[in-house]
Backbone of each chain as ProteinMPNN parsed JSONL, in Angstrom:
{"seq_chain_A": "MLKRDLVNAVSDKIDGHLKKDISQAIDIILESITEALAEDRRVEIRGFGSLCVRMRKSRSTKNPRTSKMMHIPARKTVHFTMSKSIKDPLVKNDTENDE", "coords_chain_A": {"N_chain_A": [[161.457, 122.916, 88.0], [163.19, 122.45, 85.085], [164.129, 123.055, 82.269], [165.263, 120.641, 80.443], [163.932, 118.645, 82.424], [161.306, 118.909, 80.722], [162.152, 118.425, 78.475], [163.213, 115.39, 79.467], [160.933, 114.279, 79.917], [159.342, 114.142, 78.036], [160.322, 112.74, 76.286], [160.549, 110.181, 78.009], [158.176, 109.631, 77.204], [157.026, 109.551, 74.528], [158.382, 107.542, 71.968], [160.874, 106.958, 69.725], [162.281, 109.609, 69.17], [164.755, 111.908, 69.28], [166.679, 113.402, 71.696], [167.804, 115.646, 71.226], [166.062, 116.382, 69.596], [163.987, 117.215, 70.295], [164.522, 118.996, 72.078], [164.929, 120.978, 70.64], [162.481, 121.367, 69.405], [161.035, 122.441, 71.435], [162.697, 124.605, 72.013], [161.618, 126.069, 70.043], [159.018, 126.506, 69.988], [159.514, 128.551, 72.271], [160.287, 130.558, 71.498], [158.754, 131.308, 69.684], [156.634, 132.022, 70.897], [157.609, 134.12, 72.405], [157.82, 135.72, 70.12], [155.179, 136.421, 69.448], [154.556, 137.045, 71.529], [155.842, 139.844, 71.437], [155.219, 141.234, 69.391], [152.344, 142.138, 70.279], [150.748, 140.024, 70.691], [148.46, 137.604, 71.487], [148.958, 134.981, 73.382], [146.593, 131.938, 73.857], [146.67, 128.877, 75.027], [144.385, 126.698, 75.001], [143.195, 124.428, 77.907], [145.271, 125.048, 79.001], [146.437, 127.21, 79.691], [147.055, 131.721, 79.248], [149.15, 133.665, 77.803], [149.669, 137.2, 77.975], [150.352, 140.457, 76.894], [150.447, 143.241, 78.891], [149.674, 146.777, 80.006], [151.809, 148.195, 82.474], [150.971, 150.412, 84.612], [152.632, 153.729, 85.468], [154.186, 154.429, 88.408], [154.707, 156.486, 91.229], [157.219, 155.7, 93.851], [158.805, 155.847, 96.931], [162.446, 155.28, 97.522], [163.684, 153.533, 99.616], [165.876, 153.382, 100.934], [167.395, 156.038, 100.152], [165.103, 157.511, 100.982], [164.121, 159.268, 99.216], [161.485, 160.699, 96.495], [160.736, 158.529, 94.167], [159.993, 157.726, 90.161], [158.421, 155.43, 88.594], [158.348, 154.798, 85.574], [155.217, 154.009, 83.244], [155.049, 150.567, 82.108], [155.696, 148.002, 79.681], [154.281, 144.401, 80.63], [154.658, 140.619, 80.892], [151.273, 139.03, 81.419], [150.01, 136.049, 82.999], [147.672, 134.614, 82.489], [146.086, 131.58, 84.095], [144.103, 129.102, 82.952], [140.961, 126.754, 83.679], [141.469, 124.326, 84.008], [144.221, 124.221, 85.507], [144.155, 125.229, 87.353], [142.092, 123.916, 88.923], [143.05, 121.742, 90.296], [145.281, 123.051, 91.728], [143.523, 124.625, 93.591], [142.347, 122.215, 94.904], [144.544, 121.171, 96.345], [145.242, 123.275, 97.999], [142.818, 123.249, 99.603], [142.851, 120.753, 100.834], [145.009, 121.12, 102.4], [144.128, 123.12, 103.977], [142.244, 121.318, 105.754]], "CA_chain_A": [[161.85, 122.05, 87.105], [164.151, 122.954, 84.183], [163.714, 122.576, 80.291], [165.563, 119.492, 80.644], [162.861, 118.16, 82.859], [160.348, 118.623, 80.375], [162.609, 117.029, 77.867], [163.077, 113.945, 79.899], [158.822, 113.913, 80.461], [158.241, 114.15, 76.853], [160.958, 111.661, 75.913], [159.589, 108.988, 78.421], [156.765, 109.159, 76.477], [157.005, 109.506, 73.488], [159.293, 106.507, 71.388], [161.181, 107.105, 68.672], [162.76, 111.075, 69.115], [166.16, 112.261, 69.655], [166.261, 114.779, 72.696], [168.266, 116.583, 70.597], [165.154, 117.285, 68.668], [162.676, 117.463, 71.432], [165.168, 120.526, 72.825], [165.061, 122.066, 69.598], [161.266, 121.653, 69.502], [161.207, 123.303, 72.69], [163.286, 126.238, 71.794], [161.268, 126.787, 69.15], [157.773, 126.72, 70.744], [159.313, 129.655, 73.009], [160.928, 131.601, 70.336], [157.257, 131.576, 68.692], [155.584, 132.747, 71.923], [158.251, 135.449, 72.896], [157.814, 136.634, 69.201], [153.858, 136.662, 69.52], [154.656, 138.216, 72.608], [156.684, 141.136, 70.883], [154.638, 142.049, 68.354], [151.446, 142.107, 71.033], [149.372, 139.502, 70.73], [147.762, 137.316, 72.337], [149.46, 133.004, 73.233], [146.323, 131.228, 74.09], [147.05, 127.464, 74.769], [143.545, 125.977, 76.234], [143.375, 123.565, 78.795], [146.431, 125.446, 80.406], [146.272, 129.168, 80.131], [146.912, 132.035, 77.968], [150.159, 134.971, 78.115], [149.449, 138.441, 77.384], [151.052, 141.623, 77.133], [150.055, 144.328, 79.716], [150.427, 147.667, 80.501], [151.674, 148.845, 84.01], [150.878, 152.31, 85.119], [153.387, 154.247, 85.837], [153.945, 155.054, 89.295], [155.918, 156.684, 92.617], [157.454, 155.307, 95.32], [159.783, 155.757, 97.716], [163.568, 154.478, 97.48], [163.371, 153.015, 100.903], [167.617, 154.01, 101.438], [167.146, 157.46, 100.7], [163.383, 158.655, 101.308], [163.287, 160.248, 98.102], [160.927, 159.728, 95.869], [161.1, 158.423, 92.4], [158.888, 157.712, 89.466], [158.821, 154.35, 87.985], [157.711, 154.934, 84.149], [154.485, 152.993, 82.564], [155.928, 149.578, 81.446], [154.512, 146.579, 79.092], [154.998, 143.486, 81.223], [153.6, 139.902, 80.269], [150.628, 138.886, 82.557], [149.723, 134.671, 82.564], [146.339, 133.668, 83.074], [145.616, 129.815, 83.983], [142.773, 127.797, 82.963], [140.625, 125.922, 84.825], [142.471, 122.79, 84.097], [145.265, 124.368, 86.005], [143.082, 126.235, 89.038], [141.475, 123.197, 89.845], [144.647, 120.841, 90.959], [145.851, 124.226, 92.981], [142.388, 124.582, 94.726], [142.697, 121.236, 95.447], [146.095, 121.36, 97.22], [145.045, 124.15, 99.283], [141.535, 122.862, 100.635], [143.193, 119.936, 101.55], [145.609, 121.839, 103.0], [142.944, 123.943, 105.035], [141.66, 120.499, 106.415]], "C_chain_A": [[162.116, 123.03, 86.484], [163.832, 122.153, 82.921], [163.914, 121.599, 80.494], [164.846, 118.093, 81.384], [161.569, 117.912, 81.702], [160.933, 117.7, 78.942], [162.481, 116.081, 78.06], [161.792, 113.623, 79.703], [158.585, 113.351, 78.515], [159.265, 112.703, 76.066], [160.793, 110.354, 75.958], [158.474, 108.444, 78.025], [155.919, 108.998, 75.761], [158.337, 108.613, 73.015], [159.941, 107.436, 70.124], [162.03, 109.068, 68.024], [163.581, 111.51, 70.021], [165.665, 113.442, 70.492], [166.772, 115.813, 72.141], [166.728, 117.73, 69.775], [164.184, 117.726, 69.741], [163.331, 119.055, 72.371], [164.469, 120.966, 71.804], [163.775, 122.658, 69.712], [160.801, 122.667, 70.046], [161.489, 124.692, 72.475], [162.146, 127.053, 70.652], [159.77, 127.483, 69.191], [158.27, 127.976, 72.075], [159.8, 130.706, 72.208], [159.525, 131.951, 70.07], [156.368, 132.569, 69.764], [156.447, 134.285, 71.655], [158.103, 136.212, 71.055], [156.28, 137.125, 68.974], [153.828, 137.892, 70.514], [154.849, 139.928, 72.292], [156.029, 141.864, 69.947], [152.72, 142.277, 69.105], [150.313, 141.15, 70.906], [149.166, 138.192, 71.258], [148.355, 135.952, 72.534], [147.802, 132.445, 74.511], [146.147, 129.564, 74.404], [145.72, 126.872, 76.026], [144.153, 124.713, 77.061], [144.762, 123.544, 79.892], [146.649, 126.8, 80.552], [146.617, 129.885, 78.507], [148.127, 133.371, 78.866], [149.556, 135.764, 77.644], [150.085, 139.451, 77.563], [150.159, 142.513, 77.706], [150.628, 145.709, 80.301], [150.622, 147.944, 82.017], [151.858, 150.481, 84.049], [152.036, 152.305, 85.424], [153.292, 155.061, 87.359], [154.898, 155.491, 90.696], [155.903, 155.928, 93.741], [158.712, 156.036, 96.044], [161.329, 155.02, 97.942], [163.704, 154.153, 99.01], [164.66, 153.291, 101.367], [167.613, 155.313, 101.311], [165.647, 158.36, 101.14], [163.316, 159.785, 100.268], [162.289, 159.56, 96.982], [161.577, 159.413, 94.498], [160.056, 157.233, 91.771], [159.278, 156.856, 88.809], [157.914, 154.686, 86.342], [156.697, 153.608, 83.983], [155.601, 151.629, 81.724], [155.177, 148.059, 80.532], [155.01, 145.371, 80.462], [153.963, 141.914, 80.878], [152.298, 139.036, 81.626], [150.377, 137.046, 81.872], [148.658, 134.608, 83.67], [146.222, 132.411, 82.87], [144.341, 129.766, 83.656], [142.06, 127.413, 83.827], [141.266, 124.888, 85.08], [143.032, 123.156, 85.335], [144.827, 125.139, 87.584], [142.64, 124.908, 89.969], [142.389, 122.598, 90.896], [145.006, 122.146, 92.332], [144.933, 124.36, 94.228], [142.502, 123.662, 94.926], [143.315, 120.793, 96.524], [145.426, 121.969, 98.143], [144.274, 123.932, 100.071], [142.191, 122.009, 101.326], [144.362, 120.296, 102.706], [144.94, 122.554, 104.114], [142.613, 123.035, 106.365], [142.259, 120.147, 107.566]], "O_chain_A": [[161.745, 124.177, 86.736], [163.426, 121.01, 82.71], [162.895, 121.015, 80.862], [165.061, 116.915, 81.096], [160.909, 116.875, 81.757], [160.42, 116.688, 78.466], [161.798, 115.403, 77.293], [161.581, 112.5, 79.246], [157.882, 112.473, 78.016], [158.734, 111.83, 75.38], [160.788, 109.518, 75.054], [157.916, 107.371, 78.255], [154.753, 108.609, 75.832], [159.382, 108.884, 73.607], [159.439, 108.484, 69.72], [162.202, 109.495, 66.882], [163.381, 111.562, 71.235], [164.725, 114.205, 70.265], [166.339, 116.928, 72.431], [166.496, 118.918, 69.554], [163.729, 118.87, 69.718], [162.708, 119.867, 73.055], [163.329, 121.374, 72.025], [163.576, 123.845, 69.975], [160.267, 123.63, 69.495], [160.773, 125.672, 72.678], [161.947, 128.26, 70.516], [159.405, 128.543, 68.682], [157.362, 128.302, 72.84], [159.517, 131.857, 72.539], [159.225, 133.118, 70.325], [155.666, 133.544, 69.499], [156.085, 135.243, 70.972], [158.374, 137.411, 70.992], [156.114, 138.174, 68.351], [153.391, 139.042, 70.461], [154.234, 140.894, 72.744], [156.277, 143.049, 69.727], [151.873, 142.588, 68.268], [149.128, 141.465, 71.005], [150.27, 137.692, 71.473], [148.264, 135.461, 71.408], [147.898, 132.557, 75.733], [145.214, 129.079, 73.764], [145.831, 126.679, 77.237], [145.25, 124.174, 76.911], [145.17, 122.838, 80.814], [147.036, 127.359, 81.578], [146.591, 129.41, 77.371], [148.033, 133.823, 80.007], [148.743, 135.405, 76.792], [150.576, 139.456, 78.692], [149.073, 142.662, 77.144], [151.699, 145.825, 80.897], [149.64, 147.92, 82.758], [152.642, 151.333, 83.63], [152.657, 151.271, 85.67], [152.572, 156.041, 87.545], [155.767, 154.712, 91.088], [154.952, 155.57, 94.437], [159.467, 156.781, 95.42], [161.264, 154.036, 98.68], [163.93, 155.24, 99.542], [164.586, 153.516, 102.575], [167.83, 155.938, 102.35], [165.404, 159.516, 101.485], [162.712, 160.855, 100.347], [162.244, 158.376, 96.649], [162.572, 159.878, 93.942], [159.514, 156.289, 92.347], [160.365, 157.015, 88.254], [156.684, 154.744, 86.372], [157.012, 152.48, 84.362], [156.588, 151.792, 81.006], [154.264, 147.334, 80.928], [156.02, 145.572, 81.137], [152.757, 142.011, 80.654], [152.751, 138.541, 82.658], [150.503, 136.753, 80.683], [148.629, 134.572, 84.9], [146.226, 131.946, 81.731], [143.518, 130.502, 84.2], [142.426, 127.683, 84.971], [141.618, 124.52, 86.201], [142.563, 122.611, 86.334], [145.446, 125.395, 88.617], [142.74, 124.78, 91.19], [142.445, 122.913, 92.084], [144.944, 122.001, 93.552], [145.254, 124.276, 95.413], [143.367, 123.849, 95.782], [142.822, 120.17, 97.465], [144.987, 121.34, 99.106], [144.52, 124.199, 101.248], [142.277, 122.27, 102.525], [144.456, 119.685, 103.771], [145.422, 122.428, 105.24], [142.616, 123.436, 107.529], [141.734, 119.316, 108.306]]}, "seq_chain_B": "MLKRDLVNAVSDKIDGHLKKDISQAIDIILESITEALAEDRRVEIRGFGSLCVRMRKSRSTKNPRTSKMMHIPARKTVHFTMSKSIKDPLVKNDTENDE", "coords_chain_B": {"N_chain_B": [[147.444, 133.771, 68.855], [147.7, 129.725, 68.62], [147.513, 126.603, 70.482], [147.802, 125.202, 67.691], [149.324, 127.114, 66.596], [151.573, 126.843, 67.387], [152.495, 124.38, 66.922], [152.704, 124.33, 63.986], [154.787, 125.113, 63.93], [156.992, 124.41, 64.773], [156.821, 122.013, 62.786], [157.085, 123.253, 60.679], [160.425, 124.026, 61.132], [161.744, 121.968, 61.441], [162.455, 119.042, 60.12], [161.116, 115.695, 59.527], [159.016, 114.766, 61.336], [155.839, 113.882, 62.86], [152.929, 116.025, 62.741], [151.286, 115.399, 64.569], [152.707, 114.138, 66.917], [154.559, 115.827, 67.443], [152.18, 117.76, 68.621], [151.345, 116.208, 70.81], [153.74, 116.537, 72.054], [153.409, 118.574, 72.997], [151.398, 118.427, 74.954], [152.362, 117.012, 76.889], [154.135, 118.6, 77.803], [153.097, 120.457, 78.895], [151.716, 119.088, 80.226], [153.372, 118.056, 82.557], [154.157, 121.019, 83.123], [152.111, 121.396, 84.495], [151.606, 119.618, 86.464], [154.254, 120.21, 87.946], [153.669, 122.566, 88.993], [151.462, 122.158, 90.532], [152.319, 120.787, 92.814], [153.329, 122.795, 93.793], [155.674, 123.751, 92.896], [158.668, 125.411, 91.205], [158.677, 126.033, 88.064], [161.14, 126.607, 85.694], [162.646, 128.063, 83.048], [165.472, 129.135, 81.438], [165.764, 131.81, 79.968], [163.396, 132.224, 79.096], [161.429, 132.452, 80.63], [159.761, 132.0, 84.187], [157.549, 129.903, 85.972], [155.675, 130.091, 88.927], [153.611, 129.3, 92.036], [152.027, 131.464, 94.104], [150.65, 132.672, 96.804], [147.526, 134.84, 96.703], [146.838, 137.401, 98.778], [143.874, 137.255, 101.064], [140.78, 139.413, 100.814], [138.466, 142.525, 101.378], [136.24, 143.003, 98.775], [133.407, 145.626, 97.714], [130.341, 144.244, 96.721], [129.81, 145.543, 93.692], [126.72, 145.51, 92.417], [125.184, 145.192, 94.603], [126.232, 146.51, 96.511], [127.162, 145.6, 98.744], [129.555, 144.185, 101.512], [131.641, 142.514, 100.537], [133.44, 139.114, 101.302], [136.76, 137.528, 100.127], [138.155, 135.232, 99.827], [141.914, 134.119, 100.791], [143.854, 132.995, 98.141], [145.26, 130.534, 95.779], [147.58, 131.934, 93.248], [148.537, 131.18, 89.77], [151.826, 132.943, 88.621], [153.722, 134.671, 86.273], [157.039, 135.281, 85.679], [159.258, 136.978, 83.296], [162.123, 136.702, 81.389], [164.95, 137.875, 81.0], [165.405, 138.244, 78.076], [162.511, 138.278, 76.633], [161.784, 140.917, 77.932], [163.731, 142.561, 76.834], [162.536, 142.77, 73.796], [160.203, 143.283, 74.291], [160.453, 145.679, 75.471], [161.669, 147.036, 74.01], [159.928, 147.23, 71.89], [158.204, 149.068, 72.983], [159.325, 151.781, 73.175], [160.21, 152.847, 70.647], [157.875, 153.369, 69.762], [157.09, 155.467, 71.24], [158.621, 157.159, 70.276]], "CA_chain_B": [[147.952, 132.153, 68.792], [147.015, 128.855, 69.197], [148.573, 126.089, 70.131], [148.279, 124.693, 66.445], [150.426, 127.911, 65.126], [153.019, 126.614, 67.69], [152.48, 122.606, 66.428], [152.935, 124.42, 62.439], [156.492, 126.304, 64.019], [157.836, 123.164, 65.118], [156.935, 121.413, 61.746], [157.997, 124.335, 59.658], [161.577, 124.22, 61.029], [162.254, 120.615, 62.035], [161.868, 117.4, 59.312], [160.891, 114.091, 59.466], [158.167, 114.717, 63.132], [154.306, 114.011, 62.375], [152.441, 116.94, 63.468], [150.677, 114.833, 65.888], [153.891, 113.865, 67.575], [154.512, 117.136, 68.17], [151.188, 118.138, 69.464], [151.367, 115.397, 72.126], [154.712, 116.581, 72.839], [153.329, 120.104, 73.308], [150.339, 117.977, 75.558], [153.067, 116.113, 78.087], [155.469, 119.445, 78.365], [152.112, 121.523, 79.485], [150.786, 118.445, 81.887], [154.663, 118.064, 83.395], [154.13, 121.936, 84.231], [150.757, 122.119, 85.356], [152.024, 118.813, 87.876], [154.789, 120.651, 88.984], [152.609, 123.746, 89.556], [150.062, 121.535, 91.602], [152.866, 120.367, 93.987], [154.148, 123.494, 94.675], [157.293, 123.559, 92.659], [159.058, 126.582, 90.485], [159.372, 126.239, 86.824], [161.94, 127.545, 85.151], [162.921, 127.645, 81.572], [166.321, 129.584, 80.892], [166.017, 132.615, 78.181], [162.478, 132.417, 78.453], [160.469, 132.332, 81.74], [159.795, 130.936, 85.467], [156.13, 129.839, 86.567], [155.252, 129.713, 90.482], [152.534, 129.301, 92.08], [152.167, 132.591, 94.449], [149.305, 133.324, 97.596], [147.18, 136.352, 97.146], [145.895, 137.638, 100.079], [142.204, 137.621, 101.067], [140.562, 140.879, 100.838], [136.763, 142.603, 101.328], [135.695, 144.263, 98.561], [131.951, 145.955, 97.666], [129.555, 144.041, 95.348], [129.282, 147.126, 92.774], [125.335, 145.665, 92.223], [124.471, 144.945, 95.597], [126.93, 147.833, 97.838], [127.47, 144.489, 99.966], [130.983, 143.863, 101.261], [131.78, 140.308, 100.211], [135.205, 138.804, 101.824], [137.35, 137.075, 98.892], [139.456, 134.518, 100.769], [142.789, 133.706, 99.99], [143.907, 131.376, 97.084], [146.939, 130.315, 95.138], [147.717, 131.482, 91.98], [150.395, 131.181, 88.927], [152.449, 134.084, 88.725], [154.729, 134.435, 85.346], [158.046, 136.37, 85.355], [159.212, 137.16, 82.339], [163.259, 136.413, 81.422], [165.478, 139.283, 79.843], [164.917, 138.092, 76.508], [161.342, 138.638, 76.54], [161.474, 141.802, 78.372], [163.555, 143.381, 75.711], [161.959, 143.129, 72.718], [158.383, 143.948, 74.752], [160.444, 147.037, 76.033], [162.489, 147.695, 72.498], [158.778, 148.093, 70.505], [157.477, 150.07, 73.482], [160.351, 152.769, 73.03], [159.48, 152.735, 69.348], [156.245, 153.841, 69.99], [156.867, 156.32, 72.246], [159.495, 158.512, 69.362]], "C_chain_B": [[147.641, 130.657, 69.421], [147.746, 128.14, 69.888], [148.705, 124.66, 68.94], [148.78, 125.687, 65.545], [151.437, 127.226, 66.283], [153.5, 124.92, 67.153], [153.411, 123.219, 64.955], [154.484, 125.131, 62.952], [157.2, 125.515, 63.965], [157.522, 122.307, 64.037], [157.171, 121.294, 61.07], [159.663, 124.103, 59.651], [162.131, 123.044, 61.238], [161.875, 119.901, 61.216], [161.706, 116.48, 60.328], [160.205, 113.951, 61.422], [157.0, 114.77, 62.321], [154.061, 115.302, 63.39], [151.682, 116.677, 64.84], [150.991, 114.692, 66.887], [153.886, 114.706, 68.252], [153.375, 117.978, 69.148], [151.306, 117.452, 70.387], [152.498, 115.634, 72.82], [154.394, 117.858, 73.549], [152.676, 119.727, 74.478], [151.247, 117.666, 77.229], [154.098, 117.366, 78.557], [154.509, 120.095, 79.134], [151.591, 120.537, 80.691], [151.603, 118.509, 82.845], [154.233, 119.756, 84.152], [153.241, 122.112, 85.001], [151.033, 120.587, 86.688], [152.746, 119.474, 88.83], [154.471, 121.983, 89.471], [152.068, 123.247, 90.872], [150.871, 121.017, 92.809], [153.709, 121.066, 94.012], [155.239, 124.225, 93.979], [157.481, 124.854, 90.892], [158.86, 125.783, 88.897], [159.704, 127.076, 85.984], [162.697, 127.324, 83.935], [164.048, 128.988, 81.084], [165.534, 130.736, 79.765], [164.715, 132.894, 77.895], [161.1, 133.366, 79.751], [160.67, 131.68, 83.268], [157.695, 131.208, 85.576], [156.037, 129.975, 87.65], [154.123, 130.086, 90.667], [152.645, 130.229, 93.802], [150.524, 132.68, 95.037], [149.01, 135.188, 97.377], [146.088, 136.285, 98.37], [144.197, 137.359, 99.977], [142.374, 139.161, 101.067], [139.264, 141.256, 100.554], [137.219, 143.436, 100.007], [133.984, 144.474, 98.108], [131.691, 145.259, 96.414], [129.148, 145.322, 94.722], [127.787, 146.865, 92.737], [124.781, 145.801, 93.199], [124.698, 146.132, 96.696], [127.244, 146.752, 99.088], [129.144, 144.424, 100.132], [131.167, 142.844, 100.913], [133.504, 140.594, 100.681], [135.7, 137.916, 100.767], [138.534, 136.291, 99.773], [140.602, 134.34, 99.922], [142.584, 132.56, 99.021], [145.029, 131.587, 96.228], [146.782, 130.924, 93.269], [148.605, 131.677, 91.241], [150.681, 132.317, 88.796], [153.755, 133.689, 87.567], [155.697, 135.337, 85.611], [158.862, 135.959, 84.368], [160.812, 137.054, 82.618], [163.546, 137.865, 80.632], [165.188, 138.815, 78.826], [163.821, 137.822, 75.991], [161.303, 139.933, 76.763], [161.973, 142.841, 77.647], [163.236, 143.649, 74.574], [160.769, 143.938, 72.965], [159.008, 145.872, 74.604], [160.949, 148.137, 74.992], [161.083, 148.28, 71.656], [158.303, 149.426, 71.492], [158.31, 151.576, 73.78], [160.287, 153.546, 71.521], [158.18, 153.428, 69.302], [156.07, 155.333, 70.516], [157.827, 157.122, 71.494], [158.557, 158.594, 68.964]], "O_chain_B": [[147.371, 130.511, 70.613], [148.817, 128.677, 70.172], [149.316, 123.6, 69.079], [148.83, 125.591, 64.319], [152.497, 127.065, 65.679], [154.645, 124.476, 67.064], [154.54, 122.783, 64.728], [155.19, 125.653, 62.089], [158.162, 125.604, 63.203], [158.191, 121.313, 64.317], [157.49, 120.285, 60.44], [160.271, 123.997, 58.585], [163.359, 123.136, 61.206], [160.647, 119.838, 61.274], [162.016, 116.453, 61.519], [160.692, 113.338, 62.372], [156.939, 115.456, 61.301], [154.676, 115.576, 64.42], [151.517, 117.406, 65.818], [150.274, 114.884, 67.869], [153.441, 114.737, 69.399], [153.644, 118.649, 70.144], [151.453, 118.219, 71.339], [152.612, 115.203, 73.967], [155.005, 118.201, 74.561], [153.041, 120.434, 75.418], [150.866, 118.005, 78.349], [154.81, 117.203, 79.547], [154.954, 120.426, 80.233], [151.174, 120.926, 81.782], [151.202, 118.871, 83.952], [154.026, 119.866, 85.361], [153.304, 122.785, 86.03], [150.537, 120.742, 87.804], [152.455, 119.562, 90.023], [155.113, 122.436, 90.418], [152.187, 123.765, 91.983], [150.229, 120.787, 93.834], [154.856, 120.652, 94.183], [155.688, 125.262, 94.467], [156.726, 125.007, 89.932], [159.026, 124.57, 89.019], [159.054, 128.014, 85.522], [163.403, 126.318, 83.87], [163.54, 129.859, 80.379], [164.804, 130.351, 78.852], [164.428, 133.553, 76.896], [160.344, 134.335, 79.688], [161.625, 130.94, 83.507], [156.939, 132.157, 85.366], [157.248, 130.19, 87.685], [153.497, 130.886, 89.971], [153.312, 129.67, 94.673], [149.506, 132.736, 94.347], [149.656, 136.205, 97.631], [145.125, 135.605, 98.725], [143.514, 137.293, 98.955], [143.351, 139.897, 101.206], [138.678, 140.636, 99.666], [138.144, 144.247, 99.968], [133.289, 143.459, 98.168], [132.321, 145.388, 95.364], [128.27, 146.053, 95.181], [127.184, 147.903, 93.01], [123.766, 146.495, 93.136], [123.866, 146.604, 97.47], [127.525, 147.123, 100.227], [129.914, 144.565, 99.182], [130.268, 142.105, 101.316], [134.324, 141.505, 100.568], [134.708, 137.323, 100.342], [139.565, 136.776, 100.24], [140.55, 134.36, 98.692], [141.754, 131.654, 98.952], [145.609, 132.654, 96.024], [146.091, 130.446, 92.369], [149.592, 132.285, 91.658], [149.689, 133.045, 88.836], [154.566, 132.782, 87.75], [155.219, 136.449, 85.836], [159.264, 134.796, 84.349], [161.15, 137.233, 83.788], [162.821, 138.623, 79.988], [164.066, 139.283, 78.63], [163.816, 137.175, 74.943], [160.756, 140.51, 75.823], [161.334, 143.886, 77.525], [163.564, 144.75, 74.13], [160.338, 144.881, 72.301], [158.49, 146.847, 74.057], [160.831, 149.362, 74.958], [161.024, 149.322, 71.005], [158.071, 150.541, 71.025], [157.851, 152.383, 74.588], [160.323, 154.772, 71.421], [157.825, 154.076, 68.317], [155.165, 156.129, 70.266], [158.019, 158.138, 72.162], [158.32, 159.451, 68.113]]}, "name": "protein", "num_of_chains": 2, "seq": "MLKRDLVNAVSDKIDGHLKKDISQAIDIILESITEALAEDRRVEIRGFGSLCVRMRKSRSTKNPRTSKMMHIPARKTVHFTMSKSIKDPLVKNDTENDEMLKRDLVNAVSDKIDGHLKKDISQAIDIILESITEALAEDRRVEIRGFGSLCVRMRKSRSTKNPRTSKMMHIPARKTVHFTMSKSIKDPLVKNDTENDE"}
């Protein structure tokens, strides 16, 4: 699923808006989220999930090719936590596959 | 940052759309993403990141209260991978803090 599929989904369900405007609205939404995360603010969308910046610890690992130990410094990463309304359909599909 | 902040950001930057419509558009976008994930489809938004369903392995852990070992079954979870345009401002802020 790509951005254009989201634009189409909105344009199919709400009349009277140009696809160009919908696409621009999605860009503004994504820019706002990116800005919030860059400022270490948590983004929480009820009924969907939340995005927050987490620190990943520094760690040492072996380069499999050279067998040399290398150090990976601590770094920031974006973590997504899904809310119950996403989790339920996932778990439901999962249980159906098990049976 | 909450959904209403996203609605306001869009409404401040594009004229001629009701907040009600913008809010509905955001709901449609989130529903479409949820549906795609429930069907195990990857959602990829260029310049932002991607969401995909990953399987978390089953694991055994000790209940810290009862000290009893308990088994946590394998389960699906949604993983967010950020694209370079989100990563760069995060890393930039990080390096500034270090100096």
